[in-house]
C-alpha beads as a LAMMPS data file, in Angstrom:
LAMMPS data file: protein, C-alpha beads

278 atoms
277 bonds

1 atom types
1 bond types

-500.0 500.0 xlo xhi
-500.0 500.0 ylo yhi
-500.0 500.0 zlo zhi

Masses

1 110.0

Atoms # bond

1 1 1 0.020 -0.080 0.087
2 1 1 2.995 2.469 0.981
3 1 1 4.531 1.592 -2.259
4 1 1 1.349 2.302 -4.460
5 1 1 0.815 5.710 -2.635
6 1 1 4.652 6.560 -3.185
7 1 1 4.289 5.616 -6.966
8 1 1 1.251 7.738 -7.270
9 1 1 2.863 10.680 -5.633
10 1 1 5.807 10.396 -8.144
11 1 1 3.547 10.083 -11.126
12 1 1 1.502 13.209 -9.966
13 1 1 4.828 15.156 -9.462
14 1 1 5.870 14.292 -12.965
15 1 1 2.596 15.316 -14.424
16 1 1 2.895 18.733 -12.548
17 1 1 6.418 19.033 -13.947
18 1 1 5.375 18.387 -17.457
19 1 1 2.434 20.893 -17.138
20 1 1 4.590 23.547 -15.668
21 1 1 7.209 23.197 -18.576
22 1 1 4.265 23.275 -21.234
23 1 1 2.905 26.388 -19.474
24 1 1 6.386 27.986 -19.347
25 1 1 7.045 27.195 -23.050
26 1 1 3.684 28.563 -24.040
27 1 1 4.334 31.738 -22.071
28 1 1 7.603 32.319 -23.961
29 1 1 5.798 31.961 -27.144
30 1 1 3.441 34.642 -26.220
31 1 1 6.167 37.041 -25.148
32 1 1 7.587 39.811 -27.166
33 1 1 11.176 39.751 -28.153
34 1 1 11.847 42.504 -25.710
35 1 1 10.501 40.419 -22.977
36 1 1 12.457 37.415 -23.865
37 1 1 15.448 39.669 -24.198
38 1 1 15.168 40.987 -20.784
39 1 1 14.418 37.642 -19.324
40 1 1 17.519 35.982 -20.909
41 1 1 19.758 38.797 -20.260
42 1 1 18.796 38.759 -16.528
43 1 1 19.558 35.033 -16.342
44 1 1 22.944 35.356 -17.964
45 1 1 24.330 38.660 -16.641
46 1 1 22.220 39.380 -13.449
47 1 1 21.503 42.915 -14.748
48 1 1 18.867 44.751 -16.806
49 1 1 18.855 44.880 -20.475
50 1 1 17.576 47.791 -22.594
51 1 1 18.356 50.511 -20.132
52 1 1 18.949 53.253 -22.507
53 1 1 22.202 54.071 -20.648
54 1 1 25.494 54.998 -22.188
55 1 1 26.605 56.778 -25.279
56 1 1 25.209 54.055 -27.809
57 1 1 22.063 52.991 -26.326
58 1 1 20.478 52.549 -29.721
59 1 1 23.131 50.074 -30.843
60 1 1 22.884 48.057 -27.477
61 1 1 19.054 47.947 -27.998
62 1 1 19.460 46.375 -31.376
63 1 1 22.144 44.208 -30.371
64 1 1 20.417 42.789 -27.066
65 1 1 17.171 42.233 -28.720
66 1 1 18.599 40.630 -31.748
67 1 1 20.840 38.199 -29.685
68 1 1 18.840 37.597 -26.460
69 1 1 15.326 38.102 -27.723
70 1 1 15.651 36.292 -31.132
71 1 1 18.707 34.170 -31.687
72 1 1 18.259 32.434 -28.340
73 1 1 14.770 31.277 -29.452
74 1 1 16.027 29.693 -32.560
75 1 1 16.684 25.628 -32.243
76 1 1 16.683 23.501 -29.238
77 1 1 20.080 24.350 -27.782
78 1 1 20.172 24.664 -24.017
79 1 1 21.507 27.891 -22.570
80 1 1 24.801 26.318 -21.398
81 1 1 25.683 25.154 -24.902
82 1 1 24.649 28.502 -26.256
83 1 1 27.094 30.265 -23.981
84 1 1 29.914 27.974 -24.622
85 1 1 29.540 28.510 -28.444
86 1 1 29.548 32.162 -27.862
87 1 1 32.764 31.746 -25.695
88 1 1 34.488 29.841 -28.561
89 1 1 33.674 32.408 -31.137
90 1 1 34.792 35.323 -28.973
91 1 1 38.070 33.639 -28.065
92 1 1 38.615 32.942 -31.762
93 1 1 38.135 36.599 -32.564
94 1 1 40.238 37.741 -29.530
95 1 1 37.348 40.044 -28.514
96 1 1 38.646 39.949 -24.967
97 1 1 36.322 42.294 -22.985
98 1 1 33.102 40.486 -24.508
99 1 1 34.862 37.053 -23.958
100 1 1 35.132 38.058 -20.055
101 1 1 31.449 38.956 -20.024
102 1 1 30.376 35.723 -21.487
103 1 1 32.724 33.556 -19.429
104 1 1 30.935 35.063 -16.461
105 1 1 27.565 34.542 -18.145
106 1 1 28.495 30.937 -18.804
107 1 1 29.326 30.356 -15.135
108 1 1 26.107 32.101 -14.226
109 1 1 24.017 29.413 -16.153
110 1 1 25.889 26.411 -14.842
111 1 1 28.798 25.624 -17.059
112 1 1 31.506 24.298 -14.834
113 1 1 35.006 25.833 -14.516
114 1 1 36.289 22.570 -16.018
115 1 1 34.026 22.719 -19.029
116 1 1 34.940 26.307 -19.709
117 1 1 38.638 25.476 -19.565
118 1 1 38.383 22.581 -21.721
119 1 1 36.331 24.604 -24.261
120 1 1 39.079 27.218 -24.528
121 1 1 41.830 24.553 -24.615
122 1 1 39.938 23.159 -27.610
123 1 1 40.532 26.149 -29.427
124 1 1 44.264 25.696 -29.652
125 1 1 44.470 23.319 -32.640
126 1 1 42.366 25.598 -34.650
127 1 1 43.444 29.238 -33.772
128 1 1 47.018 28.552 -32.458
129 1 1 48.518 28.690 -29.044
130 1 1 49.152 32.453 -28.720
131 1 1 45.447 33.338 -28.916
132 1 1 44.465 30.484 -26.858
133 1 1 46.708 31.714 -24.101
134 1 1 45.227 35.101 -24.302
135 1 1 41.799 33.653 -23.864
136 1 1 42.970 31.523 -20.915
137 1 1 44.437 34.560 -19.247
138 1 1 40.895 36.200 -19.322
139 1 1 39.406 32.865 -17.861
140 1 1 41.799 32.738 -15.176
141 1 1 41.073 36.466 -14.356
142 1 1 37.465 35.621 -13.983
143 1 1 38.191 32.578 -11.838
144 1 1 40.278 34.638 -9.415
145 1 1 37.617 37.317 -9.348
146 1 1 35.008 34.680 -8.495
147 1 1 37.152 32.952 -6.062
148 1 1 37.429 29.743 -8.073
149 1 1 40.652 27.875 -6.968
150 1 1 43.313 27.150 -9.761
151 1 1 44.864 25.232 -11.211
152 1 1 41.755 23.039 -11.782
153 1 1 42.015 19.248 -11.743
154 1 1 43.873 17.631 -14.581
155 1 1 41.821 16.216 -17.488
156 1 1 44.834 14.491 -19.111
157 1 1 44.106 10.895 -20.282
158 1 1 47.186 10.206 -22.375
159 1 1 50.917 9.850 -21.993
160 1 1 53.873 10.249 -24.354
161 1 1 53.708 6.454 -25.252
162 1 1 50.007 6.304 -26.245
163 1 1 48.885 9.786 -27.409
164 1 1 49.193 8.761 -30.965
165 1 1 47.236 5.721 -30.683
166 1 1 44.610 7.195 -28.500
167 1 1 44.341 10.260 -30.919
168 1 1 44.171 7.979 -33.939
169 1 1 41.459 5.847 -32.271
170 1 1 39.219 9.097 -32.059
171 1 1 40.253 10.475 -35.410
172 1 1 40.036 7.556 -37.643
173 1 1 36.425 6.691 -37.297
174 1 1 35.335 10.413 -37.906
175 1 1 37.883 11.613 -40.492
176 1 1 39.846 8.663 -41.697
177 1 1 43.112 9.495 -43.232
178 1 1 41.867 12.422 -45.384
179 1 1 44.490 14.817 -44.108
180 1 1 47.256 12.493 -44.617
181 1 1 45.910 11.790 -48.226
182 1 1 45.708 15.535 -48.987
183 1 1 49.268 16.164 -47.919
184 1 1 50.992 13.538 -50.065
185 1 1 53.952 14.475 -52.125
186 1 1 55.159 17.108 -50.056
187 1 1 58.999 17.573 -50.013
188 1 1 60.834 15.158 -47.899
189 1 1 57.605 13.478 -46.841
190 1 1 56.702 16.273 -44.423
191 1 1 53.018 15.810 -45.137
192 1 1 53.390 12.560 -43.161
193 1 1 55.058 14.640 -40.369
194 1 1 52.059 17.085 -40.410
195 1 1 49.551 14.302 -40.489
196 1 1 51.147 12.695 -37.528
197 1 1 51.266 15.979 -35.527
198 1 1 47.520 16.624 -36.076
199 1 1 46.667 13.007 -34.791
200 1 1 49.109 13.633 -31.770
201 1 1 48.085 17.101 -30.878
202 1 1 44.703 17.889 -32.044
203 1 1 43.280 14.436 -31.205
204 1 1 45.734 12.915 -28.846
205 1 1 46.398 15.976 -26.601
206 1 1 43.076 17.622 -26.721
207 1 1 40.222 15.337 -27.949
208 1 1 41.164 12.626 -25.453
209 1 1 40.937 14.984 -22.504
210 1 1 38.122 14.591 -19.958
211 1 1 35.632 17.541 -18.999
212 1 1 33.675 17.389 -22.319
213 1 1 32.314 14.600 -24.392
214 1 1 33.210 14.081 -27.881
215 1 1 29.795 15.549 -29.471
216 1 1 30.374 18.812 -27.415
217 1 1 33.994 18.930 -28.585
218 1 1 33.030 18.592 -32.077
219 1 1 30.285 21.088 -31.747
220 1 1 32.599 23.709 -30.186
221 1 1 35.239 23.100 -32.969
222 1 1 32.653 23.932 -35.526
223 1 1 31.861 27.194 -33.871
224 1 1 35.562 28.077 -34.106
225 1 1 35.626 27.122 -37.882
226 1 1 32.444 29.219 -38.539
227 1 1 34.110 32.124 -37.036
228 1 1 37.397 31.534 -39.055
229 1 1 35.228 30.961 -42.226
230 1 1 37.325 28.278 -43.767
231 1 1 35.015 26.522 -46.167
232 1 1 36.873 23.146 -46.382
233 1 1 37.441 22.612 -42.584
234 1 1 33.663 23.791 -41.908
235 1 1 32.525 21.016 -44.536
236 1 1 34.889 18.440 -42.872
237 1 1 33.618 19.251 -39.297
238 1 1 29.941 19.377 -40.350
239 1 1 30.562 15.731 -41.428
240 1 1 32.475 15.035 -38.249
241 1 1 29.635 16.406 -36.165
242 1 1 27.060 14.258 -37.973
243 1 1 29.376 11.070 -37.504
244 1 1 29.524 11.693 -33.632
245 1 1 25.782 12.007 -33.393
246 1 1 24.956 15.877 -33.535
247 1 1 21.921 16.180 -35.780
248 1 1 21.491 18.767 -38.540
249 1 1 19.136 20.711 -36.435
250 1 1 21.510 21.034 -33.567
251 1 1 24.254 22.020 -36.163
252 1 1 22.064 24.621 -37.758
253 1 1 21.100 26.080 -34.288
254 1 1 24.855 26.270 -33.370
255 1 1 25.792 28.067 -36.473
256 1 1 22.975 30.542 -36.018
257 1 1 24.052 31.114 -32.512
258 1 1 27.473 32.218 -33.722
259 1 1 25.733 34.715 -36.333
260 1 1 25.626 37.785 -34.332
261 1 1 29.390 37.426 -33.422
262 1 1 30.666 36.571 -37.010
263 1 1 28.067 38.476 -39.182
264 1 1 25.487 37.181 -41.678
265 1 1 28.097 36.466 -44.505
266 1 1 30.013 33.821 -42.428
267 1 1 26.960 32.240 -40.985
268 1 1 25.154 32.016 -44.279
269 1 1 28.170 30.476 -45.785
270 1 1 28.198 27.710 -43.131
271 1 1 24.517 27.134 -43.420
272 1 1 24.734 26.793 -47.143
273 1 1 27.575 24.124 -46.653
274 1 1 25.274 22.298 -44.150
275 1 1 22.609 22.052 -46.934
276 1 1 24.954 19.974 -48.943
277 1 1 24.472 17.169 -46.303
278 1 1 21.205 15.190 -47.030

Bonds

1 1 1 2
2 1 2 3
3 1 3 4
4 1 4 5
5 1 5 6
6 1 6 7
7 1 7 8
8 1 8 9
9 1 9 10
10 1 10 11
11 1 11 12
12 1 12 13
13 1 13 14
14 1 14 15
15 1 15 16
16 1 16 17
17 1 17 18
18 1 18 19
19 1 19 20
20 1 20 21
21 1 21 22
22 1 22 23
23 1 23 24
24 1 24 25
25 1 25 26
26 1 26 27
27 1 27 28
28 1 28 29
29 1 29 30
30 1 30 31
31 1 31 32
32 1 32 33
33 1 33 34
34 1 34 35
35 1 35 36
36 1 36 37
37 1 37 38
38 1 38 39
39 1 39 40
40 1 40 41
41 1 41 42
42 1 42 43
43 1 43 44
44 1 44 45
45 1 45 46
46 1 46 47
47 1 47 48
48 1 48 49
49 1 49 50
50 1 50 51
51 1 51 52
52 1 52 53
53 1 53 54
54 1 54 55
55 1 55 56
56 1 56 57
57 1 57 58
58 1 58 59
59 1 59 60
60 1 60 61
61 1 61 62
62 1 62 63
63 1 63 64
64 1 64 65
65 1 65 66
66 1 66 67
67 1 67 68
68 1 68 69
69 1 69 70
70 1 70 71
71 1 71 72
72 1 72 73
73 1 73 74
74 1 74 75
75 1 75 76
76 1 76 77
77 1 77 78
78 1 78 79
79 1 79 80
80 1 80 81
81 1 81 82
82 1 82 83
83 1 83 84
84 1 84 85
85 1 85 86
86 1 86 87
87 1 87 88
88 1 88 89
89 1 89 90
90 1 90 91
91 1 91 92
92 1 92 93
93 1 93 94
94 1 94 95
95 1 95 96
96 1 96 97
97 1 97 98
98 1 98 99
99 1 99 100
100 1 100 101
101 1 101 102
102 1 102 103
103 1 103 104
104 1 104 105
105 1 105 106
106 1 106 107
107 1 107 108
108 1 108 109
109 1 109 110
110 1 110 111
111 1 111 112
112 1 112 113
113 1 113 114
114 1 114 115
115 1 115 116
116 1 116 117
117 1 117 118
118 1 118 119
119 1 119 120
120 1 120 121
121 1 121 122
122 1 122 123
123 1 123 124
124 1 124 125
125 1 125 126
126 1 126 127
127 1 127 128
128 1 128 129
129 1 129 130
130 1 130 131
131 1 131 132
132 1 132 133
133 1 133 134
134 1 134 135
135 1 135 136
136 1 136 137
137 1 137 138
138 1 138 139
139 1 139 140
140 1 140 141
141 1 141 142
142 1 142 143
143 1 143 144
144 1 144 145
145 1 145 146
146 1 146 147
147 1 147 148
148 1 148 149
149 1 149 150
150 1 150 151
151 1 151 152
152 1 152 153
153 1 153 154
154 1 154 155
155 1 155 156
156 1 156 157
157 1 157 158
158 1 158 159
159 1 159 160
160 1 160 161
161 1 161 162
162 1 162 163
163 1 163 164
164 1 164 165
165 1 165 166
166 1 166 167
167 1 167 168
168 1 168 169
169 1 169 170
170 1 170 171
171 1 171 172
172 1 172 173
173 1 173 174
174 1 174 175
175 1 175 176
176 1 176 177
177 1 177 178
178 1 178 179
179 1 179 180
180 1 180 181
181 1 181 182
182 1 182 183
183 1 183 184
184 1 184 185
185 1 185 186
186 1 186 187
187 1 187 188
188 1 188 189
189 1 189 190
190 1 190 191
191 1 191 192
192 1 192 193
193 1 193 194
194 1 194 195
195 1 195 196
196 1 196 197
197 1 197 198
198 1 198 199
199 1 199 200
200 1 200 201
201 1 201 202
202 1 202 203
203 1 203 204
204 1 204 205
205 1 205 206
206 1 206 207
207 1 207 208
208 1 208 209
209 1 209 210
210 1 210 211
211 1 211 212
212 1 212 213
213 1 213 214
214 1 214 215
215 1 215 216
216 1 216 217
217 1 217 218
218 1 218 219
219 1 219 220
220 1 220 221
221 1 221 222
222 1 222 223
223 1 223 224
224 1 224 225
225 1 225 226
226 1 226 227
227 1 227 228
228 1 228 229
229 1 229 230
230 1 230 231
231 1 231 232
232 1 232 233
233 1 233 234
234 1 234 235
235 1 235 236
236 1 236 237
237 1 237 238
238 1 238 239
239 1 239 240
240 1 240 241
241 1 241 242
242 1 242 243
243 1 243 244
244 1 244 245
245 1 245 246
246 1 246 247
247 1 247 248
248 1 248 249
249 1 249 250
250 1 250 251
251 1 251 252
252 1 252 253
253 1 253 254
254 1 254 255
255 1 255 256
256 1 256 257
257 1 257 258
258 1 258 259
259 1 259 260
260 1 260 261
261 1 261 262
262 1 262 263
263 1 263 264
264 1 264 265
265 1 265 266
266 1 266 267
267 1 267 268
268 1 268 269
269 1 269 270
270 1 270 271
271 1 271 272
272 1 272 273
273 1 273 274
274 1 274 275
275 1 275 276
276 1 276 277
277 1 277 278
């Protein structure tokens, strides 16, 4: 009897939760973009949007309503993923003041310090180490201001003896040997050296790390490439995203999430490439 009452209580709680979510979603559907903007801005930054303060309040109003009132409603990405994608794009562009604001926002919505660090580490194979170090300086500055103790726990899962094999084990099912094939016939077989380094560094040193799963790493890498605008690598990593289980809907929403930060031309180019995949 007690078990039946307990089960009934759980079922009623689940029904109530579903009804609450449906009501909340219906409420947001009926909200204006200004109302959605203010709601999201408060969640992310803890302040008020559209205050008309400052020298360029008109620009800020356009920006805030566009990003937080419209872009945030497109697709089924959760707010944590949206903020990590934004952090990646800003780190790639080296727009460090905006990066600092969105690192804080990411922490505010539940992205963990380890997830943020791993996201920025993931930039290195694509944008180079100097820009990645600049982004890490901003990250560590935020950690210090918020009392987050560093260094964070290590996420290394490889050593000098197995980083190639473990990197290849991740790389090969997704990308095969396309890079090695594309670099054949370089002088002194240097194409083989570059292909080996890609496996060891990009996949061995970074993709094997803990803190983020493979689907998230691929999605974050794509946001970097959308920001960089390189068509061949965008195409390759869209294919990679699909292979690791990210749907076309998630990929499209992620590209659109980057659009306010990279501009329409770069985002449209990536969306047109996505259309090639049936």
